N, C-alpha and C positions, 0 to 999 in steps of 0.2 A: 543108746548112742552107739555102742559097739556093733550091734546088729546092723544099724544104718550104715556105718562105715564099711562093714563087710559087704553089704549090698552094693554100695557105691563102687567099691574095688572090683567086685564081680562084673558090674555093668561096664566099667572102664576096660577091663580085660576082654570081655566079650565084644565090646565095641571095637577094640583094637584088632581082635581076631577077624571080625567081620570085614573091617577095612582092608586088612592084609589079604583075606580071601578074595575080596572084590577086585583088588588091584592085580592079583595073580590071574584071576579069571579074565579080566580085560586084556591083559598082556597076551594071554593064550589066544583069545578071540581075535586080536589084532593080527597076530602071526598067521592064524588060519585064514583070515579074510584076505590078507595080502597075497596068499597063494591062490585064491579063488576069483579075484577080481578079473573080469574078462573084458577084452576090447575088440569084440566082433571079428575074431580071426586074425587080428594083427599081432605081430610079435612084439613083446614088451620086455624091457629090462627089469630093473629093480622096482618094487612096489612097496610103499610105506603107508600104513593105515593107522589113524589115530582116532579112537572112539572117545567122544566127549561125554560129559555128564556123569553125575554120581547120585546114587549108586548104580553101577553097571548091572548087577544081578537082577535088580527089579525091572530094568529095561528089557533084559533078556526074557524074564518071566512074562512080560507083556508082548513079546515078539516085535518090539518096536524100539529103535534107537533114535534119540533126539537129533544128534548131530555127529557126523563122521567126516574127518578130513582125509583125503586120499592124495598121495603124490606118486606119480609114475614117471619113470625116466626111460628114454630111448625107446619110443614106440615106432615100429617100422611097419608101414602099411603100403599097399599098392593102390594107385588111383589112375585110371585110364592107361594101364599097362606100365606105369612108371612108379618106382619106389620113392617115397618121401619119408623122411625121418622127423618125427615130432620129438624134440629134445626133452621136453618135460610137460606134463599135465598136472596142474594143481587144482583140485576140486573140493568144494565144501558141499556135503550132502546133508539134507535135512529130512526128518521124518522117514527114516529107513525102516521098511517093513520086512521082517524075516519070514521066509517061507517055512513050510513043514520040514522038521528035521534040520533046520538051519542050513539047508543046501542051496538056497537061493535068497536073493535080497533085491528089493526095489526101492529107490529113493523117490519120494514124492516131488522133491524140488532139488535143484542143484545149480550152483554157479561156479565158475572157474576160469582158468587161463591156460591156453596151450602156447608153448614157446617153440618157435622154429629158429634154431641157431643159424648164423650165416654159413657155417660149414655145411649144415644140412641143406640149405638153399643152393649152395655151390654144387653139392652132390646131385640135386634135382635139376639143375640147369643143364644146358647142352654141354658137350665135351669142350674143354678149353675155356669155359666161362667161369669167372669167379665173382662172388657176391660178397660185399662187405658193407659195414655201416657207413653212410655218407654224411651223417649229421643233419640236423634240422628236419627230421622226419623223412629223410630220403635214404635210399640204398645206393651204393656205388657198384656198378656192374662193369666188368672189363672182359672184352672178347676180341678175338682176331678174325679177320675175314680176308679171303683172297679176291683181289680185283682182277678179273680176266683182261680187261682192256689195257691195263698198264703192267700186267703180269707181276704184281707184287702183293705182299701181305701187309695189311694195315691193322694196327691195334688201337682200339678206342676204349676210353673209360667214360661212362655216362652216369649222370645222376638220374635215378628213376623213382617214380611214385609207386607205392604198393597199395592195392585196393582189394577188397573182398568182393567177389562176384558170385551171384546166385547162391550165396550163403554157404558155399563149401569149396570155393576155388580162390587161390591167391593169384592175383595178376600183377606182374612186374612190367612196367612200361617206361621207357626213357622219356624224360621231359623234352629233351632236345638232343639231336645228333649232329655234330659238326660235319658238314659235307665237304668243305674245302674245294668246292667247284667240281668234284668228281661225280659224273653222272651215275646214279644208281647206288652211290655209297650208303646213303641213309637207309635204304631198303635192305641192303646186305647186312649192315650193322644191326638193324632191328631184328632181323631173323635170328641173330645170335643172342642179343641182349634182352629182347622182349620175350616173355614167356608166361604161361599159365600152368599152375599145378593144382590138382584137386587134393583135398585133405581127407583122407580116409582113416579108418581105424578107431573112430570115436564111438562110444557106447550109444545105442539107439536112444533117441529122445533128447540128446544134446545138440544144440544149434549154435553155430558160430555167429557172432553178432557184430564185432568191431575189431579192426586190426590197427595196431600201433607199431611204428618203427622205433625200436629202442637200441641202445648201444650193445646189449647182449643178444639181440635177435628180434624177430617179429613176435609180438605178444598179441594173441588173439583171445578176446574175451568170449565167453560162451555161457549159456544157461539152458535149462530144460526142465521137463517134468516127466514123472513116471519112467525113470531111467533104470533099466535092468543092470544089476551089477554082477550077478553070478547066477548060475543055474540055467 
């Protein structure tokens, strides 16, 4: 009985050591991965990586991770000569294959959400135009135009619909522009308040699918396959 108790104690101690070593290893790997996640040349702010599953060390031995969550903030990319800032990307990666020497990684599947804040949309709009949440799935766009015929400046706020065009472009278009009987006013206002901006900087293999207008910004769902993460 004494020998059995000793064996049990040793097993518990060794198990604890293994768990501790496994958690230390995964923490180190998450830190290293956060430094290596790439976004196709776009500048990115902070990156947080969380590797799921236990034990981690056996996954590394197989060069394959079951599930990895990635959160990246403040991604700034250029599309059609204009900068647009993605406030946050949240992605869940599955079946991640590690390359030789762990210098590269590819996710077999991924789903996630890209968030564009209204401040970022205002930055991407024309000068003097502001974009805000308009409620009920709409955005509120405000801009000022100069009317040559009457020689005065008119400011208009419109409720606009937001759609995803060609899988990579956000289109903002006013549902209606009050004209007040002024010839050409609607066209002038739309030149300021209606706009399209491409979304760049996403890893290859990820495709934008659906866009929703939320109080905190535009939320764009995405998914993809064979996504290169680093290397």
